[in-house]
VEXSE-35938 format. One record per residue (C-alpha): residue in one letter; x, y, z. Coordinates in nm, 2 decimals. Last residue first. Example, Ala and Ser with C-alpha at 12.3 -4.5 7.8 and 13.67 -1.06 7.14 Angstrom:
// VEXSE-35938
res_X_Y_Z
S_1.37_-0.11_0.71 $
A_1.23_-0.45_0.78 $
***
This chain:
// VEXSE-35938
res_X_Y_Z
G_15.53_3.73_9.35 $
E_15.37_3.50_9.16 $
Y_15.35_3.10_9.17 $
M_15.16_2.82_8.93 $
I_15.19_2.41_9.11 $
N_15.10_2.13_8.94 $
I_14.98_1.79_8.99 $
N_14.84_1.48_8.80 $
G_14.67_1.14_8.81 $
A_14.75_0.78_8.89 $
D_14.94_0.53_9.05 $
F_15.14_0.74_9.37 $
T_15.34_0.49_9.54 $
D_15.24_0.42_9.97 $
T_15.53_0.47_10.13 $
G_15.56_0.75_10.30 $
N_15.28_0.69_10.60 $
V_15.13_1.02_10.58 $
T_15.14_1.07_10.20 $
T_15.37_1.22_9.96 $
M_15.32_1.60_9.79 $
R_15.65_1.86_9.79 $
V_15.69_2.20_9.78 $
V_16.01_2.33_9.75 $
S_16.22_2.65_9.76 $
L_16.07_2.87_10.06 $
V_16.32_3.18_10.22 $
G_16.50_3.01_10.54 $
A_16.39_2.81_10.87 $
L_16.04_2.80_10.78 $
P_15.75_2.93_10.96 $
K_15.37_2.67_10.87 $
S_15.03_2.74_10.90 $
G_14.72_2.57_10.88 $
G_14.40_2.51_10.72 $
V_14.20_2.20_10.58 $
L_13.89_2.08_10.45 $
C_13.83_1.74_10.26 $
T_13.57_1.55_10.07 $
N_13.42_1.21_10.06 $
V_13.10_1.11_9.82 $
S_13.34_0.85_9.63 $
N_13.51_0.78_9.31 $
S_13.54_1.15_9.21 $
Q_13.76_1.21_9.56 $
G_13.69_1.58_9.66 $
M_13.97_1.83_9.82 $
T_13.94_2.20_9.93 $
G_14.23_2.39_10.07 $
A_14.43_2.62_10.30 $
F_14.80_2.63_10.42 $
S_15.03_2.98_10.56 $
W_15.31_3.03_10.54 $
L_15.59_3.21_10.80 $
N_15.92_3.32_10.65 $
T_16.01_3.46_10.97 $
S_16.10_3.79_10.83 $
S_15.87_3.75_10.52 $
N_15.54_3.68_10.73 $
L_15.18_3.58_10.57 $
L_15.34_3.39_10.23 $
S_15.09_3.20_10.11 $
I_15.06_2.85_9.98 $
I_14.70_2.78_9.81 $
F_14.58_2.45_9.74 $
V_14.30_2.28_9.47 $
G_14.10_1.95_9.47 $
N_14.06_1.64_9.31 $
R_14.14_1.32_9.48 $
T_14.07_0.98_9.35 $
A_14.06_0.68_9.59 $
G_14.26_0.35_9.44 $
S_14.32_0.16_9.82 $
S_14.12_0.41_10.08 $
A_14.12_0.75_10.21 $
G_13.88_0.89_10.47 $
D_13.96_1.23_10.37 $
N_14.19_1.35_10.59 $
L_14.45_1.54_10.40 $
D_14.73_1.65_10.59 $
F_14.92_1.96_10.62 $
G_15.29_1.81_10.77 $
D_15.45_1.69_11.06 $
T_15.20_1.86_11.32 $
F_14.84_1.79_11.21 $
Q_14.53_1.84_11.41 $
V_14.24_1.59_11.28 $
S_13.88_1.59_11.21 $
S_13.67_1.35_11.13 $
L_13.28_1.40_10.99 $
T_13.06_1.02_10.85 $
T_12.73_1.01_10.71 $
T_12.81_1.05_10.33 $
G_13.17_1.13_10.38 $
F_13.34_1.46_10.51 $
G_13.71_1.49_10.65 $
T_13.83_1.79_10.84 $
T_14.16_1.89_10.86 $
A_14.36_2.09_11.12 $
G_14.63_2.36_11.20 $
L_15.00_2.44_11.27 $
Y_15.31_2.24_11.10 $
G_15.66_2.25_11.30 $
S_15.76_1.90_11.20 $
T_15.93_1.76_10.88 $
E_16.07_2.02_10.69 $
V_16.15_2.00_10.30 $
G_16.51_2.06_10.18 $
A_16.79_2.24_10.23 $
V_16.64_2.50_9.94 $
P_16.42_2.59_10.19 $
G_16.09_2.36_10.25 $
I_15.76_2.27_10.23 $
R_15.55_1.96_10.30 $
F_15.18_1.80_10.19 $
R_15.03_1.49_10.29 $
L_14.80_1.24_10.15 $
N_14.63_1.01_10.40 $
S_14.74_0.63_10.40 $
A_14.48_0.38_10.21 $
G_14.76_0.21_9.98 $
N_14.84_0.18_9.63 $
T_14.81_0.56_9.52 $
S_14.55_0.79_9.39 $
V_14.57_1.17_9.21 $
G_14.28_1.22_8.95 $
S_14.32_1.60_8.93 $
I_14.58_1.84_9.19 $
S_14.62_2.18_9.18 $
V_14.89_2.36_9.40 $
T_14.84_2.76_9.41 $
I_15.19_2.95_9.54 $
R_15.16_3.27_9.68 $
K_15.45_3.51_9.75 $
V_15.73_3.43_9.50 $
W_16.01_3.67_9.56 $
S_16.28_3.36_9.64 $
P_16.20_3.19_9.30 $
I_16.07_2.80_9.33 $
G_16.39_2.55_9.23 $
T_16.21_2.26_9.36 $
F_15.83_2.11_9.28 $
D_15.85_1.79_9.42 $
I_15.65_1.44_9.40 $
A_15.69_1.22_9.66 $
T_15.65_0.77_9.71 $
G_15.73_0.73_9.35 $
S_15.51_0.65_9.03 $
T_15.17_0.77_8.86 $
S_15.17_1.14_8.95 $
A_15.20_1.27_8.63 $
V_15.36_1.63_8.67 $
A_15.29_1.93_8.52 $
T_15.56_2.17_8.44 $
A_15.55_2.51_8.63 $
S_15.31_2.77_8.56 $
T_15.40_3.15_8.64 $
F_15.06_3.33_8.74 $
P_14.98_3.66_8.57 $
Q_15.12_4.00_8.63 $
S_14.91_4.26_8.50 $
L_14.99_4.61_8.61 $
N_14.79_4.87_8.50 $
T_14.48_4.84_8.72 $
P_14.71_4.83_9.03 $
T_14.87_5.13_8.98 $
V_15.23_5.11_8.96 $
K_15.50_5.29_9.18 $
A_15.85_5.15_9.17 $
T_16.13_5.23_9.39 $
G_16.45_5.10_9.34 $
I_16.43_4.89_9.07 $
T_16.78_4.66_9.07 $
G_16.93_4.45_8.79 $
T_17.01_4.06_8.81 $
G_16.67_3.98_8.69 $
Q_16.27_3.99_8.77 $
S_16.10_4.10_8.48 $
I_15.92_4.42_8.50 $
T_15.67_4.42_8.20 $
F_15.43_4.66_7.96 $
D_15.17_4.46_7.78 $
G_14.94_4.79_7.79 $
A_15.08_5.10_8.00 $
L_15.24_5.12_8.33 $
T_15.17_5.48_8.51 $
T_15.49_5.60_8.63 $
S_15.73_5.65_8.87 $
L_16.08_5.47_8.87 $
N_16.33_5.50_9.09 $
G_16.68_5.40_9.14 $
I_16.69_5.22_8.81 $
T_17.04_5.01_8.83 $
G_17.26_4.80_8.60 $
T_17.27_4.45_8.57 $
T_17.03_4.38_8.29 $
S_16.78_4.63_8.33 $
N_16.50_4.66_8.05 $
L_16.20_4.89_8.01 $
T_15.99_4.82_7.68 $
T_15.68_5.02_7.61 $
I_15.72_5.36_7.88 $
T_15.41_5.58_7.81 $
G_15.38_5.97_7.92 $
T_15.12_6.07_8.18 $
T_15.36_6.12_8.40 $
T_15.67_5.96_8.37 $
N_15.97_5.97_8.59 $
L_16.28_5.78_8.58 $
G_16.57_5.89_8.84 $
T_16.89_5.72_8.90 $
I_16.99_5.55_8.57 $
T_17.26_5.34_8.64 $
G_17.49_5.17_8.37 $
T_17.61_4.78_8.34 $
T_17.31_4.73_8.09 $
S_17.02_4.99_8.09 $
N_16.79_4.97_7.80 $
L_16.51_5.22_7.76 $
T_16.26_5.19_7.43 $
A_16.00_5.32_7.30 $
V_15.99_5.62_7.57 $
T_15.65_5.85_7.49 $
G_15.57_6.14_7.54 $
T_15.30_6.30_7.77 $
T_15.57_6.41_8.05 $
S_15.91_6.17_7.95 $
N_16.19_6.33_8.26 $
L_16.46_6.07_8.28 $
T_16.66_6.17_8.51 $
A_17.12_6.09_8.61 $
V_17.16_5.84_8.32 $
T_17.50_5.74_8.38 $
G_17.74_5.54_8.16 $
T_17.84_5.20_8.09 $
T_17.58_5.06_7.84 $
S_17.32_5.32_7.85 $
I_17.08_5.31_7.56 $
L_16.76_5.50_7.49 $
N_16.57_5.44_7.15 $
T_16.28_5.56_7.01 $
I_16.24_5.88_7.21 $
T_15.89_6.02_7.08 $
G_15.82_6.39_7.13 $
T_15.54_6.59_7.39 $
T_15.77_6.70_7.70 $
S_16.14_6.46_7.65 $
N_16.34_6.55_7.93 $
L_16.70_6.42_8.01 $
T_16.87_6.52_8.24 $
A_17.23_6.47_8.36 $
V_17.32_6.24_8.08 $
T_17.71_6.08_8.11 $
G_17.91_5.93_7.81 $
T_17.98_5.51_7.74 $
T_17.73_5.48_7.52 $
I_17.48_5.76_7.47 $
S_17.23_5.70_7.17 $
A_16.94_5.94_7.11 $
T_16.63_5.96_6.91 $
S_16.34_6.25_6.96 $
A_16.59_6.47_7.18 $
T_16.64_6.68_7.48 $
L_16.98_6.64_7.63 $
T_17.09_6.81_7.89 $
Q_17.45_6.81_8.09 $
V_17.58_6.60_7.76 $
T_17.91_6.43_7.83 $
G_18.19_6.28_7.63 $
N_18.21_5.95_7.44 $
T_18.02_5.82_7.10 $
I_17.76_6.12_7.13 $
N_17.48_6.03_6.86 $
A_17.18_6.27_6.83 $
A_16.90_6.27_6.58 $
T_16.64_6.42_6.44 $
S_16.80_6.77_6.46 $
I_16.70_7.11_6.46 $
T_16.40_7.18_6.31 $
T_16.19_6.84_6.41 $
G_16.38_6.81_6.77 $
A_16.74_6.80_6.93 $
T_16.87_7.00_7.21 $
L_17.22_6.96_7.31 $
T_17.30_7.16_7.59 $
P_17.64_7.15_7.79 $
I_17.85_6.95_7.52 $
V_18.18_6.84_7.59 $
G_18.37_6.66_7.28 $
T_18.46_6.36_7.13 $
T_18.34_6.21_6.78 $
I_18.11_6.49_6.71 $
T_17.88_6.45_6.39 $
G_17.68_6.72_6.22 $
T_17.36_6.89_6.20 $
T_17.20_7.16_6.35 $
I_17.50_7.26_6.62 $
T_17.43_7.57_6.81 $
A_17.74_7.71_6.98 $
N_17.65_7.95_7.34 $
S_17.76_7.68_7.57 $
S_18.14_7.68_7.40 $
V_18.21_7.35_7.20 $
L_18.54_7.26_7.24 $
R_18.68_7.05_6.93 $
T_18.95_6.82_6.99 $
G_19.00_6.62_6.59 $
A_18.81_6.36_6.40 $
A_18.59_6.67_6.21 $
T_18.40_6.50_5.95 $
G_18.41_6.61_5.60 $
Y_18.31_6.91_5.39 $
T_17.93_6.87_5.41 $
L_17.88_7.00_5.74 $
A_17.49_7.08_5.69 $
G_17.33_7.46_5.75 $
T_17.34_7.61_6.11 $
L_17.64_7.63_6.22 $
N_17.70_7.87_6.45 $
L_18.02_7.87_6.66 $
N_18.11_8.12_6.93 $
V_18.38_8.02_7.14 $
F_18.55_7.77_6.86 $
T_18.87_7.68_7.02 $
G_19.18_7.49_6.83 $
A_19.30_7.17_6.71 $
T_19.41_7.27_6.36 $
L_19.18_7.34_6.08 $
A_19.27_7.09_5.77 $
D_19.01_6.82_5.92 $
D_18.86_6.81_5.55 $
F_18.65_7.18_5.57 $
L_18.95_7.35_5.43 $
N_19.10_7.10_5.21 $
Q_18.77_7.10_5.02 $
V_18.74_7.47_4.99 $
T_19.04_7.42_4.81 $
A_19.41_7.65_4.94 $
R_19.64_7.88_4.80 $
R_19.91_8.03_5.02 $
P_20.01_8.41_5.04 $
A_20.33_8.51_4.91 $
G_20.58_8.56_5.15 $
T_20.76_8.93_5.23 $
D_20.51_9.01_5.51 $
S_20.68_8.75_5.73 $
V_20.56_8.39_5.74 $
G_20.46_8.27_6.04 $
G_20.14_8.24_6.02 $
V_20.04_8.14_5.65 $
A_19.85_8.43_5.48 $
I_19.58_8.25_5.28 $
L_19.46_8.28_4.98 $
I_19.12_8.06_4.82 $
Q_19.04_7.81_4.61 $
D_18.72_7.66_4.45 $
A_18.72_7.28_4.41 $
T_18.50_7.22_4.69 $
G_18.24_7.44_4.54 $
V_18.11_7.81_4.69 $
T_17.76_7.89_4.66 $
T_17.62_8.32_4.68 $
L_18.03_8.45_4.55 $
E_18.02_8.83_4.59 $
T_18.11_9.01_4.28 $
Q_18.43_9.25_4.34 $
T_18.44_9.63_4.49 $
T_18.49_9.51_4.83 $
I_18.79_9.29_4.78 $
L_19.01_9.56_4.65 $
G_18.81_9.80_4.81 $
A_18.95_9.71_5.12 $
Y_19.27_9.95_5.05 $
I_19.59_9.83_4.92 $
A_19.88_10.01_5.04 $
T_20.17_10.23_4.81 $
D_20.48_10.33_4.99 $
D_20.75_10.09_4.89 $
I_20.65_10.10_4.50 $
L_20.63_10.51_4.49 $
N_20.94_10.50_4.69 $
H_21.11_10.23_4.48 $
L_21.02_10.46_4.18 $
G_21.15_10.76_4.32 $
A_21.49_10.58_4.40 $
A_21.48_10.51_4.04 $
T_21.45_10.82_3.91 $
V_21.15_11.02_3.73 $
T_21.23_11.37_3.62 $
G_20.93_11.60_3.61 $
N_20.70_11.71_3.34 $
T_20.43_11.73_3.63 $
A_20.54_11.67_3.95 $
F_20.58_11.31_4.08 $
T_20.38_11.18_4.36 $
T_20.48_10.97_4.66 $
T_20.19_10.84_4.93 $
R_19.99_10.61_4.68 $
N_19.71_10.46_4.76 $
L_19.53_10.17_4.55 $
I_19.17_10.06_4.58 $
T_19.04_10.38_4.57 $
A_18.62_10.30_4.55 $
M_18.48_10.34_4.20 $
***
């Protein structure tokens, strides 16, 4: 049996024991470690189990205090620095709400950190499935599910894992790399994403409201959509085979009244407009005319090109200057059908081209037209009217479709 008590004062056999001698015996007695090491080890600790703690600042004459395990882990520890802290089990005795500084050598398997700095956070199938950082900085985040509110993520790497939802509200994501993994949703509201790179991975949804995405280098999959909003995508590298950019169709207008039909509010990013007409007629014999213009309104001069009309035995060509005119041998009640393309040639001078064909459904008259027009500003309005400007539309429909 191990020695637990050590005495430095001894008494002779059949000797006399004095009061002073007894005092010295007690005063000089030392307690060996065997008092603890010889006890039965507890493999589990309950929340109500008690331990003894020598309170700091109390003299040697003060008795130790008792505390339950529940109180010890229920944030009874005052603020401090834990240089090397390894937690391999679940934190089941409360939430640490105070200030905790976790060093680069620490590994946290399961738990919640309210405020702190984590140099490296690794979350995977064997360590953790989720990481929630409320307010702090994560230097490197490798995770399956991560939510960053107002902090900073220097590098986010996903190799073969899945990131279900990455939300950056007012924080910054410096670099997001996804090699063969999947990023289901990436939302940036007013934050900044400097680099977004994915090689053979998939990004299902990428939303940027008023934030900035510095570089998007990826192969877009399936129904991936980049919408035109108030955010900024610095450089987007998109393979044509994976980019689906459908036409945006305006609302068809019945050409049954008025002397002009306008389509306004065309977005500034538009580079091609398709105009379609069906069964359009007027109450007069003036040819149809198309005009374009910036926000200030349609322009009435500077149109370059010509139009040719074909009849059964006639051919007539006319140059135009005041609009894209359609010379089809017009007559009162003539019904026209056709398609016209307006394409941006030079964005620096707002130079647009115009081309199309038209045929009458109540006669054999047809028309070919081609021309160009520089504008004083970015195109915003397309108008269909007549050469004389006074004939009134009385039948048919017209619509436009545009794309960037």
